Phi, psi and omega in degrees: 000153182288141176242017182295146172263126184296136179276322179200163186235132181235146164252120183256109176264111185244123181234145175254022174286104191244161174256310183247007179079000183244335182237147177212152177304120179084357182209148179232130179281136171263122185285321178204169180262023176282144187302332186282350183291122183297324181292328177290318177298319178298316180299312180300314181298318181293322177298317179296316180296317181288334177295323180291329185259355190293342180270357175272119189308129173068025184214134167235137180297325178244128180304147182299130179222149180250127172259156179234141179218133176263120183295138179261175180305139178069011174257150180217187182306314185285336172299315180295317178303312184293315187283334181264340185080012179276164184265139180304320182296323180296311180296319182295317184287323180287320184271356178065040184275137178283328179195169183300331182282003181289344181234151179204189182309133181096338180282155180251133175249140171269126186237110179281161181266022176214145176275146179159187180243132177261131174240130186291139173223065178137306181284137176271161177295333176297322179292319177298314180297320180294320177299314181294325178292320176301318180294324180295320186284325182199100184289347180251008181288146175275087183262164178293146175294143178245123179268114179256119183254117184229150162266126185246132181244091183301136175078355182275162180233167172299148168293154182308319182294319179295326177294324176299317178299311184296323181279001178075026184260012183251316187281137179243161178297123181284349182218069184303137178087353180284159179272133175285110183263340177203130184268184180275138176117195181291139181203171170273117182298127184293343181261310182275342183063025178246154177289132179204167181270132179253112189274014178204203175234153176250128180244114185276134178197160180296152175304134179098351178295137183294133174254130186248152177294130182288333180204160178296144181182194182236139179284119178251349174206137175209099182162188181298147179205066175057231182296341177288346187067218175286120189234139170244132174242126176253135176260127181246181179289161172059035171068024173266145172224154174234145182242137180230106189249164176069027185288149175268336182215141177250125181258003179225167178229165180303133180099344179291146170261138182232157178254156177301133179087354179287139176291126180244344181185190180226146179302142178212198177219042177275155180083209185270093185218166172247349180186172183291129176190168173256125170266123186235134178229149167240129180235146174243112183053040177088350180269126179292141177221155186292123176299334180295345176280350181248328177203164180260109181289000000 
């Protein structure tokens, strides 16, 4: 666990109520990542200035400001890191990203003008995600202000273990060798035959096949759960959880601690299914994210 002492505390009021689509109270839009853009040059300079002062307790040479950027084609998380001079840990902690692949073309990133780690004190990651989605859909829309409450640690970085989580180096396939029968994202539901969003992946295997913990954690649910059938939910560090659905047998109970690779249950066909398989999800603060960003099923 972190033992950092907070250097300063900020309330960030960020609004997208814009006049020209480029500036907003508490935030400035970056039009492109080309060197000649004045707003990009300002951001880089402010990051450099604050980097020099960030180790002086309670002080930044330039007041904290949030810039916003919409990723273009062929740009990704690391493109923004490289072109802005910002730190990966800073962007990940402010934007609530589960991993670098969480953003792509069309997505909006919040980019602060100081390096450090943001820890939430009030705003949920769902609120952060909703704000970023509003910006993606209409950068000139008059949206409600979003109050983001953070504890900010200037100059700090993720602990090594948290960086492993963010880089997708912690989670393992819970059913090695199984066939991927349904992927993450929009699909035609096999029961209703309607298009719907699938928040995890389905791994097909015979009833009774051992299901293993994807990462070390604690059992927070083990039992029936509606369409999931028999479901196990594991709670991991840094607000990650994993879901294991449609099980025929549960080998753990609520409150148990488990290790990565430990057998926690067996494949089944309980709940809303058409055949035996494991439904598997990875969530960050309750938000579903593609398991394929962490391992290749």
